[in-house]
LUMDO-16694 format. One record per residue (C-alpha): x negated, y negated, z. Coordinates in pm, 1 decimal. Layout:
<sites>
- X	Y	Z .
...
</sites>
This chain:
<sites>
- -2004.0	2445.8	-251.3 .
- -2042.1	2134.3	-469.4 .
- -1865.9	1800.4	-415.4 .
- -1595.3	1881.2	-668.3 .
- -1513.6	2210.9	-498.5 .
- -1506.4	2048.0	-155.7 .
- -1276.0	1767.1	-259.1 .
- -1053.7	2001.5	-457.0 .
- -1017.7	2213.8	-144.4 .
- -915.4	1904.5	50.4 .
- -670.3	1805.1	-220.4 .
- -503.1	2143.8	-200.2 .
- -381.4	2053.5	149.5 .
- -126.5	1842.8	-38.6 .
- 48.3	2147.7	-174.7 .
- 45.4	2406.6	101.2 .
- 268.3	2365.7	404.4 .
- 234.3	2722.6	530.7 .
- -96.1	2897.6	578.8 .
- -175.5	3266.2	591.4 .
- -475.9	3490.9	573.4 .
- -285.6	3709.1	325.6 .
- -303.7	3635.1	-42.9 .
- -55.5	3647.4	-324.6 .
- -125.6	3852.5	-634.7 .
- 8.9	3693.3	-952.2 .
- 219.8	3914.0	-1178.0 .
- 14.7	3764.2	-1460.6 .
- -333.5	3659.6	-1353.8 .
- -550.5	3431.7	-1568.1 .
- -317.2	3463.6	-1863.4 .
- -411.5	3227.6	-2145.6 .
- -122.3	3019.5	-2276.8 .
- -165.1	2907.3	-2640.9 .
- -149.2	2538.1	-2717.8 .
- -22.9	2381.8	-3038.9 .
- -375.7	2261.2	-3127.4 .
- -514.1	2617.4	-3119.2 .
- -662.5	2591.8	-2767.5 .
- -541.1	2784.2	-2461.3 .
- -482.3	2699.9	-2092.4 .
- -527.3	2941.8	-1803.1 .
- -222.9	3023.8	-1590.1 .
- -105.2	3245.0	-1305.6 .
- 256.8	3359.8	-1292.7 .
- 425.1	3462.5	-966.5 .
- 746.2	3663.3	-1007.1 .
- 957.1	3764.4	-703.9 .
- 1059.0	4128.6	-673.4 .
- 1376.4	4226.0	-854.8 .
- 1362.4	3926.3	-1088.9 .
- 1442.9	4017.8	-1447.6 .
- 1555.2	3679.1	-1575.4 .
- 1483.4	3394.0	-1336.0 .
- 1442.1	3020.1	-1357.3 .
- 1090.5	2881.8	-1333.8 .
- 908.9	2605.8	-1149.0 .
- 600.3	2480.8	-1330.4 .
- 298.0	2335.8	-1149.6 .
- 14.3	2186.2	-1356.1 .
- -297.9	2128.0	-1147.6 .
- -652.6	1994.0	-1185.2 .
- -739.8	2143.6	-844.3 .
- -777.9	2513.6	-939.0 .
- -475.3	2737.6	-976.5 .
- -655.3	3009.7	-779.4 .
- -588.3	2815.7	-459.5 .
- -218.5	2894.9	-490.3 .
- -301.4	3257.6	-420.2 .
- -335.3	3145.7	-56.5 .
- 30.7	3048.7	-58.3 .
- 291.3	2870.5	-266.7 .
- 427.5	2525.9	-170.4 .
- 763.8	2422.6	-25.8 .
- 699.9	2642.8	276.0 .
- 694.0	2967.0	73.8 .
- 340.5	3061.1	165.9 .
- 292.0	3424.7	74.1 .
- 659.1	3511.2	115.9 .
- 728.5	3500.9	-257.8 .
- 1026.3	3737.4	-243.2 .
- 1216.1	3511.5	0.7 .
- 1296.9	3263.7	-277.6 .
- 1448.6	3301.2	-624.4 .
- 1205.5	3122.1	-856.5 .
- 922.9	3224.4	-1084.6 .
- 622.5	3000.8	-1024.3 .
- 392.8	2922.8	-1316.4 .
- 67.3	2751.9	-1211.5 .
- -152.7	2617.3	-1490.2 .
- -501.6	2467.9	-1481.5 .
- -524.6	2136.0	-1662.1 .
- -716.6	2129.0	-1986.9 .
- -1082.6	2073.6	-1901.0 .
- -1049.1	2199.2	-1541.1 .
- -1137.2	2537.3	-1388.3 .
- -985.7	2824.4	-1588.6 .
- -900.3	2583.1	-1872.0 .
- -1246.7	2429.8	-1873.7 .
- -1327.9	2562.7	-2221.1 .
- -1038.5	2391.2	-2398.0 .
- -1128.7	2108.1	-2634.8 .
- -1101.6	1768.3	-2461.4 .
- -1084.0	1557.2	-2777.5 .
- -776.6	1331.7	-2776.2 .
- -618.8	1504.8	-2476.6 .
- -239.5	1477.5	-2456.8 .
- -140.0	1632.4	-2124.8 .
- 226.5	1572.9	-2194.0 .
- 196.9	1785.0	-2508.4 .
- 10.1	2052.7	-2312.9 .
- 300.5	2067.0	-2069.0 .
- 544.2	2087.2	-2358.5 .
- 352.3	2381.5	-2503.2 .
- 354.0	2555.6	-2163.8 .
- 731.6	2508.4	-2145.5 .
- 762.0	2661.1	-2493.8 .
- 564.2	2962.9	-2375.0 .
- 767.4	3004.0	-2054.8 .
- 1096.4	2979.5	-2246.3 .
- 985.5	3258.6	-2479.1 .
- 911.8	3507.7	-2199.5 .
- 1153.3	3790.1	-2129.8 .
- 1138.8	3730.6	-1753.4 .
- 1252.1	3368.2	-1783.7 .
- 1611.0	3247.1	-1779.2 .
- 1665.9	2913.2	-1947.4 .
- 1565.7	2628.7	-1717.5 .
- 1237.0	2486.1	-1590.5 .
- 1176.3	2257.6	-1295.0 .
- 844.9	2088.4	-1222.8 .
- 685.6	2004.5	-888.8 .
- 368.8	1850.5	-751.4 .
- 200.9	1563.5	-566.7 .
- -43.2	1296.5	-682.4 .
- -203.5	1403.0	-1013.2 .
- 39.8	1696.3	-1019.5 .
- 317.5	1438.1	-1007.7 .
- 170.8	1207.1	-1268.0 .
- 152.5	1486.6	-1524.9 .
- 522.7	1558.8	-1472.4 .
- 602.8	1210.6	-1599.5 .
- 389.6	1276.9	-1907.1 .
- 590.0	1593.1	-1971.1 .
- 917.5	1407.0	-1912.8 .
- 818.6	1170.1	-2191.8 .
- 803.0	1464.0	-2436.6 .
- 1167.5	1567.3	-2376.2 .
- 1134.2	1945.1	-2377.7 .
- 1485.9	2095.0	-2402.8 .
- 1423.5	2342.7	-2118.7 .
- 1266.2	2091.1	-1879.6 .
- 1563.9	2051.1	-1649.0 .
- 1445.6	1849.6	-1347.0 .
- 1130.1	1716.2	-1179.9 .
- 994.1	1646.9	-830.9 .
- 695.1	1409.2	-860.3 .
- 542.7	1331.1	-519.0 .
- 327.1	1033.1	-410.0 .
- 282.9	947.1	-774.8 .
- 378.7	700.6	-1042.2 .
- 296.0	730.9	-1410.9 .
- 130.2	397.6	-1483.8 .
- -244.3	348.8	-1535.5 .
- -259.1	-14.2	-1423.2 .
- -520.8	-277.4	-1346.3 .
- -396.5	-351.8	-994.8 .
- -389.0	16.4	-900.7 .
- -769.1	7.1	-921.2 .
- -834.8	-363.6	-858.6 .
- -587.7	-455.3	-586.2 .
- -589.2	-833.7	-562.1 .
- -876.6	-825.7	-809.9 .
- -1093.9	-616.6	-574.1 .
- -1209.6	-268.2	-670.9 .
- -1071.9	1.8	-441.4 .
- -1415.4	154.9	-438.8 .
- -1362.6	449.8	-204.6 .
- -1064.4	587.5	-398.9 .
- -1244.8	557.4	-733.4 .
- -1540.0	748.7	-586.3 .
- -1302.5	1020.4	-471.9 .
- -1135.0	1045.8	-811.5 .
- -1475.8	1082.9	-972.5 .
- -1563.8	1356.7	-724.1 .
- -1242.1	1535.3	-820.5 .
- -1359.4	1543.4	-1181.5 .
- -1151.1	1271.7	-1346.4 .
- -1452.8	1070.1	-1460.8 .
- -1268.4	738.4	-1449.0 .
- -1554.0	513.9	-1336.5 .
- -1696.1	440.9	-1684.3 .
- -1369.0	307.0	-1824.0 .
- -1260.1	133.8	-1502.0 .
- -1594.0	-35.9	-1439.9 .
- -1619.7	-145.5	-1803.2 .
- -1295.1	-339.1	-1755.9 .
- -1317.5	-530.6	-1429.6 .
- -1101.3	-814.6	-1565.0 .
- -745.6	-783.3	-1688.1 .
- -746.0	-764.6	-2067.6 .
- -566.2	-628.5	-2374.2 .
- -713.5	-289.6	-2288.5 .
- -536.1	-286.9	-1953.6 .
- -220.0	-423.2	-2111.4 .
- -218.1	-139.4	-2363.5 .
- -288.7	120.3	-2093.2 .
- -7.7	-11.7	-1874.6 .
- 244.5	-31.6	-2155.5 .
- 168.0	315.0	-2291.3 .
- 192.2	485.1	-1950.5 .
- 505.6	313.2	-1820.4 .
- 826.7	456.3	-1959.4 .
- 1125.2	462.1	-1721.1 .
- 1343.9	433.0	-2030.8 .
- 1212.9	773.8	-2144.2 .
- 1356.6	962.3	-1846.2 .
- 1628.2	1198.9	-1966.4 .
- 1638.5	1447.2	-1676.5 .
- 1715.7	1423.6	-1302.2 .
- 1420.3	1342.7	-1076.6 .
- 1357.1	1349.1	-703.1 .
- 1074.4	1100.0	-649.2 .
- 906.4	1147.2	-309.6 .
- 673.3	893.6	-149.8 .
- 527.0	779.4	180.2 .
- 495.9	440.2	347.0 .
- 125.8	510.4	413.8 .
- 50.5	613.8	54.3 .
- -152.4	393.3	-179.9 .
- 106.5	448.4	-456.7 .
- 407.9	324.7	-259.6 .
- 432.1	-21.4	-416.1 .
- 424.4	110.3	-771.7 .
- 664.8	390.9	-680.7 .
- 926.4	147.1	-549.1 .
- 908.3	-54.4	-870.9 .
- 922.6	249.8	-1097.3 .
- 1218.0	399.7	-912.9 .
- 1418.1	78.1	-949.0 .
- 1339.4	69.2	-1320.6 .
- 1433.0	435.0	-1365.7 .
- 1770.9	369.5	-1204.3 .
- 1832.0	95.7	-1459.2 .
- 1655.8	219.1	-1772.8 .
- 1676.6	599.1	-1773.5 .
- 1910.2	769.9	-2018.2 .
- 2256.5	647.6	-1920.9 .
- 2383.7	999.1	-1849.4 .
- 2115.8	1057.3	-1582.8 .
- 2072.4	711.7	-1430.2 .
- 2279.7	819.3	-1132.9 .
- 2070.3	1135.6	-1100.2 .
- 1748.3	963.9	-999.5 .
- 1674.9	1012.3	-630.4 .
- 1413.3	859.7	-402.6 .
- 1284.9	992.7	-69.7 .
- 1038.0	779.5	129.1 .
- 906.2	918.2	455.5 .
- 644.2	811.1	713.5 .
- 378.2	995.2	517.7 .
- 27.8	950.2	383.2 .
- -92.3	1050.9	38.9 .
- -271.2	1358.5	171.9 .
- -575.9	1529.2	31.5 .
- -809.2	1421.8	312.7 .
- -773.8	1496.1	683.0 .
- -493.6	1700.1	838.4 .
- -195.6	1483.2	741.3 .
- 4.6	1549.0	426.2 .
- 344.4	1469.9	282.0 .
- 586.3	1633.2	524.0 .
- 355.5	1685.7	821.6 .
- 473.4	1545.0	1153.5 .
- 127.5	1411.1	1241.6 .
- 34.5	1101.5	1043.2 .
- -284.9	928.7	1150.6 .
- -258.1	854.8	1522.6 .
- 122.5	876.7	1522.4 .
- 368.6	1163.6	1519.6 .
- 707.4	1175.1	1346.4 .
- 882.1	1501.8	1446.4 .
- 1210.9	1408.1	1279.8 .
- 1033.9	1369.5	945.3 .
- 860.7	1707.6	941.4 .
- 917.5	1891.7	610.2 .
- 1222.3	1683.6	515.6 .
- 1062.7	1663.1	172.4 .
- 1070.3	2041.7	136.5 .
- 1433.3	2067.3	245.8 .
- 1546.2	1806.8	-4.1 .
- 1336.5	1956.3	-285.1 .
- 1495.2	2298.8	-227.5 .
- 1846.0	2152.4	-243.8 .
- 1754.3	1957.9	-556.2 .
- 1606.4	2259.6	-737.0 .
- 1891.7	2490.8	-633.7 .
- 2150.6	2245.1	-761.4 .
- 1992.9	2195.4	-1102.6 .
- 1824.3	2529.6	-1167.8 .
- 2073.9	2768.5	-1004.0 .
- 2394.5	2563.2	-1032.0 .
- 2428.6	2592.1	-654.2 .
- 2743.1	2441.4	-501.2 .
- 2536.9	2272.3	-230.4 .
- 2682.6	1922.1	-281.9 .
- 2344.4	1778.8	-376.9 .
- 2529.6	1542.2	-611.4 .
- 2677.1	1366.0	-306.7 .
- 2329.6	1285.1	-168.9 .
- 2267.4	911.3	-145.1 .
- 2029.5	789.3	-418.0 .
- 1774.5	659.5	-164.8 .
- 1677.3	824.4	161.8 .
- 1414.5	633.0	355.9 .
- 1247.6	628.7	693.6 .
- 1240.8	316.5	910.3 .
- 899.0	292.6	1072.5 .
- 892.3	156.7	1426.6 .
- 1248.4	263.0	1503.6 .
- 1164.6	605.1	1357.1 .
- 1505.4	659.7	1201.3 .
- 1632.6	785.4	865.1 .
- 1860.8	570.0	650.6 .
- 2028.5	600.6	312.4 .
- 2122.1	353.0	42.0 .
- 2323.3	358.6	-278.8 .
- 2132.7	58.9	-419.7 .
- 1843.8	75.8	-665.3 .
- 1623.9	-133.8	-436.4 .
- 1621.9	-163.7	-57.1 .
- 1418.8	-487.7	-46.9 .
- 1580.2	-770.4	151.6 .
- 1598.0	-1093.1	-46.5 .
- 1604.5	-1327.9	252.6 .
- 1266.7	-1421.3	400.1 .
- 1133.8	-1591.4	710.4 .
- 801.8	-1762.8	768.4 .
- 563.0	-1745.1	1058.0 .
- 295.3	-2015.5	1056.3 .
- -62.8	-1975.4	1165.9 .
- -139.6	-2190.3	1469.8 .
- -440.0	-2259.3	1690.1 .
- -496.1	-2026.1	1981.3 .
- -440.9	-1722.3	1754.4 .
- -68.1	-1785.7	1744.8 .
- 198.9	-1701.5	1490.6 .
- 483.7	-1948.0	1534.3 .
- 801.7	-2059.6	1364.0 .
- 657.3	-2412.6	1362.7 .
- 392.6	-2553.3	1132.5 .
- 46.9	-2532.7	1283.3 .
- -230.2	-2782.7	1339.7 .
- -605.4	-2783.4	1284.7 .
- -794.3	-2491.0	1126.6 .
- -982.0	-2175.5	1223.9 .
- -1320.9	-2056.8	1097.4 .
- -1511.0	-1727.8	1091.9 .
- -1828.5	-1606.0	923.3 .
- -1809.6	-1330.8	663.0 .
- -2133.4	-1134.8	628.0 .
- -2142.3	-887.5	336.4 .
- -2440.7	-713.7	497.6 .
- -2220.7	-622.4	795.4 .
- -1868.0	-587.2	656.7 .
- -1557.3	-534.7	865.6 .
- -1493.9	-157.2	861.9 .
- -1192.0	25.3	727.1 .
- -991.4	194.3	1003.3 .
- -719.6	411.3	853.8 .
- -461.1	286.5	607.0 .
- -354.7	402.6	262.2 .
- -698.5	543.7	188.3 .
- -820.5	830.7	-27.8 .
- -1175.4	931.5	62.9 .
- -1311.4	1215.9	279.1 .
- -1503.2	979.2	508.4 .
- -1203.7	754.0	581.0 .
- -914.2	818.2	815.7 .
- -577.5	813.4	644.2 .
- -256.7	665.1	780.4 .
- -169.9	451.9	1084.8 .
- -464.1	389.3	1319.3 .
- -526.5	149.5	1607.6 .
- -717.8	-158.2	1487.8 .
- -799.9	-301.5	1830.9 .
- -1166.9	-198.9	1800.6 .
- -1194.5	-486.3	1552.9 .
- -1111.8	-740.2	1823.3 .
- -1469.7	-733.8	1950.0 .
- -1602.9	-854.6	1613.7 .
- -1673.1	-1220.5	1537.0 .
- -1624.8	-1188.1	1159.0 .
- -1246.7	-1211.4	1159.1 .
- -947.6	-1402.8	1289.7 .
- -631.7	-1273.3	1451.7 .
- -291.5	-1436.5	1484.9 .
- 1.2	-1293.4	1679.2 .
- 344.5	-1376.8	1812.5 .
- 435.7	-1370.1	2177.1 .
- 608.3	-1051.8	2290.4 .
- 930.9	-1026.2	2091.8 .
- 1254.6	-1078.3	2281.1 .
- 1444.9	-862.4	2034.7 .
- 1369.8	-622.5	1749.1 .
- 1238.8	-769.6	1422.8 .
- 1286.2	-568.1	1102.9 .
- 1147.5	-608.4	753.6 .
- 1208.6	-430.7	424.4 .
- 1018.4	-535.5	115.5 .
- 688.9	-696.9	23.9 .
- 532.0	-916.8	289.5 .
- 303.1	-1190.8	160.5 .
- 65.4	-1447.1	303.6 .
- 13.2	-1798.8	173.6 .
- -325.6	-1916.3	297.2 .
- -524.0	-2235.7	252.8 .
- -890.6	-2147.3	242.8 .
- -1220.9	-2326.4	216.8 .
- -1565.4	-2168.1	223.7 .
- -1934.2	-2251.3	212.7 .
- -2000.6	-2021.5	-86.3 .
- -1837.1	-2005.3	-432.9 .
- -1648.9	-1679.4	-381.2 .
- -1505.0	-1464.7	-102.8 .
- -1235.4	-1207.9	-33.1 .
- -946.0	-1243.1	209.0 .
- -858.5	-906.8	361.8 .
- -534.2	-879.3	560.1 .
- -425.9	-614.0	806.0 .
- -68.3	-623.4	938.2 .
- -20.6	-446.4	1271.0 .
- 228.0	-375.6	1546.9 .
- 73.1	-465.5	1881.3 .
- 218.9	-228.2	2136.6 .
- 277.2	-335.5	2497.6 .
- -25.4	-121.6	2597.0 .
- -249.4	-328.8	2367.4 .
- -283.5	-84.4	2076.5 .
- -278.5	-258.6	1738.1 .
- -123.0	1.8	1509.3 .
- -177.8	-57.5	1139.1 .
- 135.1	-93.3	925.2 .
- -10.7	-197.3	590.4 .
- -297.0	-400.2	444.8 .
- -408.6	-587.9	135.5 .
- -684.7	-803.6	-9.3 .
- -739.7	-1087.3	-258.7 .
- -1056.6	-1208.5	-432.1 .
- -1064.3	-1587.9	-435.2 .
- -1206.5	-1615.1	-788.3 .
- -886.0	-1439.2	-901.8 .
- -642.5	-1657.9	-709.0 .
- -499.7	-1784.0	-1042.9 .
- -492.5	-1447.3	-1222.5 .
- -715.4	-1160.6	-1326.5 .
- -836.5	-1247.4	-1676.0 .
- -1172.6	-1402.2	-1754.3 .
- -999.0	-1730.9	-1834.1 .
- -819.0	-1718.5	-1496.0 .
- -1144.1	-1679.3	-1304.7 .
- -1220.3	-1988.7	-1097.9 .
- -1488.2	-2027.0	-835.2 .
- -1467.2	-2235.7	-520.4 .
- -1638.0	-2566.3	-457.5 .
- -1779.6	-2542.6	-103.9 .
- -1565.4	-2741.7	137.7 .
- -1266.9	-2777.8	-96.1 .
- -937.0	-2625.4	17.3 .
- -763.6	-2371.6	-210.0 .
- -425.0	-2201.6	-186.3 .
- -419.0	-1826.1	-228.4 .
- -143.9	-1564.3	-209.8 .
- -219.5	-1225.7	-55.5 .
- 50.4	-967.0	-127.0 .
- 100.3	-657.6	84.8 .
- 259.3	-335.2	-44.6 .
- 628.9	-261.4	-1.1 .
- 706.3	-147.5	353.3 .
- 996.9	-87.4	589.8 .
- 919.2	-157.2	953.8 .
- 1073.3	-265.3	1284.5 .
- 873.1	-427.8	1563.2 .
- 1052.9	-334.0	1883.7 .
- 1137.9	-566.0	2170.5 .
- 826.8	-632.4	2377.9 .
- 592.5	-568.6	2083.7 .
- 403.0	-835.8	1888.8 .
- 359.8	-908.7	1517.9 .
- -12.1	-947.6	1455.9 .
- -238.7	-1002.9	1157.1 .
- -613.6	-965.6	1108.4 .
- -790.9	-1184.7	852.6 .
- -1144.3	-1096.7	744.8 .
- -1373.9	-1128.7	445.6 .
- -1388.2	-757.0	368.1 .
- -1245.9	-412.1	445.2 .
- -1520.6	-158.9	376.7 .
- -1566.4	101.3	249.4 .
- -1214.4	111.5	113.2 .
- -1264.5	-199.5	-98.1 .
- -1575.2	-334.1	-266.3 .
- -1771.0	-586.4	-57.6 .
- -1793.1	-930.7	-216.7 .
- -2152.7	-1062.1	-216.3 .
- -1997.1	-1413.5	-206.1 .
- -2261.9	-1565.9	-433.9 .
- -2027.2	-1616.5	-728.7 .
- -2239.5	-1388.4	-945.1 .
- -2149.6	-1093.4	-1164.9 .
- -1934.4	-849.2	-973.2 .
- -2036.7	-492.2	-893.6 .
- -2408.1	-546.6	-947.5 .
- -2688.5	-525.5	-693.4 .
- -2735.1	-875.0	-555.4 .
- -2841.6	-1021.0	-224.4 .
- -2546.2	-1060.8	14.4 .
- -2485.6	-1418.4	129.8 .
- -2299.4	-1508.7	447.5 .
- -2019.7	-1760.9	416.9 .
- -1813.9	-1958.7	665.8 .
- -1446.9	-1912.2	577.5 .
- -1199.2	-2165.2	711.7 .
- -826.4	-2096.1	724.0 .
- -644.5	-2429.3	735.8 .
- -310.8	-2428.0	915.9 .
- -176.4	-2778.3	961.6 .
- 119.0	-2964.6	811.3 .
- -75.4	-3040.3	491.8 .
- -196.2	-2680.4	462.3 .
- 78.6	-2465.0	617.3 .
- -79.9	-2118.7	610.3 .
- 187.5	-1862.7	679.8 .
- 310.2	-1506.7	654.7 .
- 642.1	-1455.0	475.2 .
- 847.9	-1161.6	599.5 .
- 1154.9	-1026.2	415.8 .
- 1437.5	-971.5	661.7 .
- 1742.5	-1106.4	839.1 .
- 1602.9	-1182.5	1181.7 .
- 1648.5	-1454.7	1440.5 .
- 1357.4	-1685.2	1519.1 .
- 1058.5	-1454.7	1500.7 .
- 821.5	-1623.1	1740.6 .
- 786.7	-1869.7	2018.2 .
- 739.2	-2235.4	1938.8 .
- 435.6	-2421.4	2051.7 .
- 374.0	-2354.5	2420.5 .
- 498.8	-2632.9	2649.6 .
- 249.7	-2804.5	2876.4 .
- 313.5	-2881.7	3238.9 .
- 1.9	-3097.4	3279.1 .
- 102.8	-3464.2	3243.6 .
- -45.3	-3675.4	2964.2 .
- -45.0	-4053.9	2949.4 .
- -138.7	-4254.7	2638.7 .
- -195.2	-4630.7	2626.4 .
- -170.6	-4897.2	2506.3 .
- 158.9	-4819.1	2335.9 .
- 199.1	-4994.3	2091.7 .
- -167.1	-4960.9	1993.2 .
- -381.1	-5152.0	1744.8 .
- -740.2	-5022.8	1738.0 .
- -765.0	-4736.4	1988.2 .
- -538.0	-4504.3	2178.3 .
- -652.2	-4402.0	2528.3 .
- -567.7	-4054.0	2659.8 .
- -539.8	-3998.1	3035.1 .
- -492.3	-3638.3	3150.4 .
- -637.7	-3362.0	3362.8 .
- -584.0	-3114.8	3080.2 .
- -874.5	-2969.2	2879.7 .
- -763.4	-3082.0	2535.6 .
- -1011.2	-3018.8	2254.9 .
- -841.3	-3136.6	1934.5 .
- -579.1	-3382.8	1817.1 .
- -349.6	-3436.2	1520.0 .
- -156.0	-3750.1	1433.5 .
- 150.5	-3705.0	1212.9 .
- 387.8	-3959.9	1067.0 .
- 761.6	-3917.1	1115.4 .
- 787.9	-3708.2	795.3 .
- 550.8	-3450.2	945.8 .
- 253.6	-3544.3	724.9 .
- -84.5	-3528.4	897.7 .
- -256.0	-3865.4	874.0 .
- -546.4	-3806.4	1113.2 .
- -704.8	-3515.9	1297.3 .
- -1023.5	-3427.8	1475.2 .
- -1200.3	-3313.2	1787.9 .
- -1113.1	-3500.6	2104.6 .
- -1436.5	-3647.9	2231.6 .
- -1387.5	-3840.3	2553.7 .
- -1063.8	-4033.2	2604.3 .
- -1044.1	-4255.3	2293.6 .
- -877.1	-4193.4	1958.5 .
- -919.8	-4446.7	1679.4 .
- -593.6	-4553.8	1512.6 .
- -728.8	-4861.5	1335.1 .
- -685.1	-4712.5	987.1 .
- -318.1	-4624.6	1037.3 .
- -43.3	-4833.1	885.5 .
- 212.2	-4990.9	1114.8 .
- 485.0	-4755.0	1228.0 .
- 577.5	-4471.7	1463.9 .
- 358.6	-4160.9	1494.1 .
- 343.1	-3831.0	1678.3 .
- 21.6	-3738.7	1861.4 .
- -37.8	-3367.1	1919.0 .
- -305.4	-3254.8	2164.7 .
- -412.5	-2888.8	2177.3 .
- -635.7	-2689.1	2409.2 .
- -839.9	-2376.7	2326.8 .
- -548.0	-2144.9	2408.9 .
- -320.4	-2319.2	2161.4 .
- -114.6	-2504.5	2421.1 .
- 18.8	-2823.3	2265.8 .
- 134.6	-3152.0	2416.7 .
- 314.3	-3415.8	2209.8 .
- 345.3	-3789.0	2259.8 .
- 501.1	-4054.7	2036.5 .
- 335.4	-4392.3	1992.1 .
- 367.5	-4705.8	1782.9 .
- 88.7	-4856.3	1572.4 .
- 113.0	-5233.4	1533.0 .
</sites>
């Protein structure tokens, strides 16, 4: 079996939620449906017994329609007669049974329109057509929606959004290499066009504009996504836009379901399975199927099942593992709170001091462990990251054990102040929930290439001067999570996350070419002048402990001081910071011996902060004459 067949087989796990050794026999097998350009697409039609005029559900797939003979989706399996719909499964133009169709100027939306024309003309069909499918099978539904076929009644796109965008391939300016490899293996052949356009340009702008059309939606949709899916951020944006820009008569008939699910297609987890990565969500099992059935029955069969009273948004709260609903078009919380990076690997509600440094080595990159991946060699979903703690090529920062639950809904971001010894680097972020047993369960992750800190065009590109400090924003995808009492909020910062994302050679050279990897020391500054922090949407009390109090006495003299300040203590302090009364750092350094020079300070009152290796801080005020 070749790579395409293998990966297509894996992808089919997306669509089948019941397995059987029996096989279905289509009523029409390998029937060729004529297209308006004179070509034809291969299809299988499954008709339940006793059906003489039934409504149809259309599935358009690039993963081989023959696989549906093993069982239909939505839990049907081989029990075709237990449900009322005709299923029409069509191979995409250029794939499998439709491989012979001309691929010049392909318009998959028009192909879907032509299929709907053919279905509507059949004697066994009633009058309405629903569409269903995940990933690519969801994307093509949006293309059909844009053609406005009169019999296309409703759609269920899953883990999919319609837009072909720069950041969906270059998240934070970094190629999501593993996913692009997988898409190539599935036969999409995207690498040539993606790799020819590694900077944002008019080409990307045109592609994004022409594939983003919430204002073209004229039918009801049930959009289904997962918090561990790589499309979740784009899905949340598109849903909000569809609620505000769809045809006025159907704006209130756009529904969103977000569960604790991965994208699927690799591994055993899929949309609707209870097992997701290393976690299990029994109360989320097959909720997607149940809601899809109610949705289809309401619109295709005119069922009096009260679907119209369903809340527009149904979403799962990770951590608390509970379902919620909302009537809004967006569940993001506007209010935010900051946690500042501090010495001793702390996250605190107070501004930090000093800085922290690690070495990023492209020849030995920090490995990907789970996440919103799409590649057969990578785990998918939430996985424990604690194996990374033994590595020296990263930093971690965490709160103390929380004294009450902390919840977030929206897009978490990090503002970091970075310097490096080479002209370019990446900042990879992993956000985790540290359990009381020490497991560090991944919630979400992101990355940013420093040369793109100002934007993604060639004119935005700006390299680093070694030793100079630069501000960079690292955005994480939309999430909904609650850290429970006794747990900790923790982040990992590293220079790479491989093989999910491309590894930066750090030499400032041309990207995505074979060059010699160069190690770089990356310093994250986290003092009052450079307040590196994580910003969390939510309405929470103080998220973390303040600086740890010291019980070891400290004496400083003379006070007032002129030239030097003497420190007398039994504590093992390693570093110091001097701040003026506005909080501005005016001096800092390593504490060598017992003397600190204050000769260069202007007259006035100052605050001396002393810190040990564990991040314990002692403060003393003094006067400079």
